[in-house]
Structures are given as structure tokens and as C-alpha cells.
C-alpha positions in Angstrom: 116.9 15.2 100.9 113.9 14.1 98.2 112.1 11.2 100.5 110.2 8.6 98.0 107.1 6.9 98.9 107.2 2.7 100.3 104.9 2.0 97.0 106.0 3.2 93.2 104.3 6.2 91.8 101.9 4.8 88.0 105.3 6.5 86.2 107.7 4.2 88.2 105.1 1.3 87.4 104.5 2.7 83.5 108.0 2.8 83.3 108.8 -0.9 84.6 105.7 -3.0 82.7 105.4 -0.9 79.6 101.9 0.1 80.1 99.6 3.0 80.8 96.2 0.9 81.8 95.8 -1.1 84.9 94.5 -4.4 83.4 97.9 -4.5 81.2 99.6 -3.8 84.2 98.8 -6.4 85.8 99.1 -8.8 83.4 102.7 -8.1 82.7 103.5 -8.2 87.0 101.4 -11.6 86.4 103.5 -12.9 83.7 106.7 -11.7 85.2 106.2 -12.9 88.9 105.4 -9.8 90.4 103.2 -9.7 94.4 101.1 -6.8 94.0 98.1 -5.9 95.7 94.9 -3.7 93.8 94.1 -0.1 95.2 89.6 0.1 95.1 90.3 1.6 92.0 92.0 -1.8 91.0 94.9 0.0 90.3 98.5 -2.4 91.2 100.5 -1.5 94.2 103.9 -2.1 94.0 106.5 -1.5 96.7 109.9 -0.2 96.6 112.0 -2.0 98.5 110.3 -5.0 96.7 110.7 -4.0 93.6 114.2 -3.1 93.9 115.0 -6.1 95.2 113.4 -8.1 91.7 115.0 -5.2 89.8 118.5 -6.4 90.8 117.9 -10.2 90.6 117.2 -11.0 94.6 114.4 -13.4 94.9 112.5 -11.0 97.6 111.3 -13.8 100.3 109.9 -12.8 104.0 113.7 -12.9 105.2 115.4 -10.4 103.2 112.6 -8.2 102.6 111.4 -7.2 105.8 113.8 -3.5 106.4 115.7 -1.7 103.7 119.3 -0.5 105.0 119.7 2.9 105.8 122.2 4.9 107.3 122.1 8.3 109.0 123.7 11.1 107.8 124.6 14.3 109.6 127.5 15.6 107.3 125.2 18.1 106.3 124.3 19.4 109.4 126.0 22.2 110.5 
């Protein structure tokens, strides 16, 4: 089972913004109304659940971004 980080990987942020340079990624994120935080090295960090909601057209809010739905799949436990 592949486990993803709670934040987007650099490659995913490049795929969404179309830019490699953090300053251009931030420009794109700002122009398109995305929320992000900066690392100590001034790189933007975007949450995975937030990005999924933005990309699906759902307006993220404190009510609907609290937790991602999941279910336990024990079908392969034997």
C-alpha cells in the first residue's frame, strides 16, 4: 500500500503550477487563490486534502476540510 504525505511533493506542485521556481509557484498559487505556507527555505507547501478539494472544484472551508474520508480495507488480510 502506498502512503502519501499530508502535503504535496515538489513534483506535484510543479505539475499543478507549471513552474519549477518557488517564486513562480507562489505567484501562480496567489493568482489562483490557493492557500499555502512557506518552509524555512521559502518554498510553498500545499496540503494534500486542500489540493484535492481545489482541483475538484470544492471551495475548501474549515467545515469540509477537517478530515479526509477513509475506510479500513481488511480484504487482503489473511
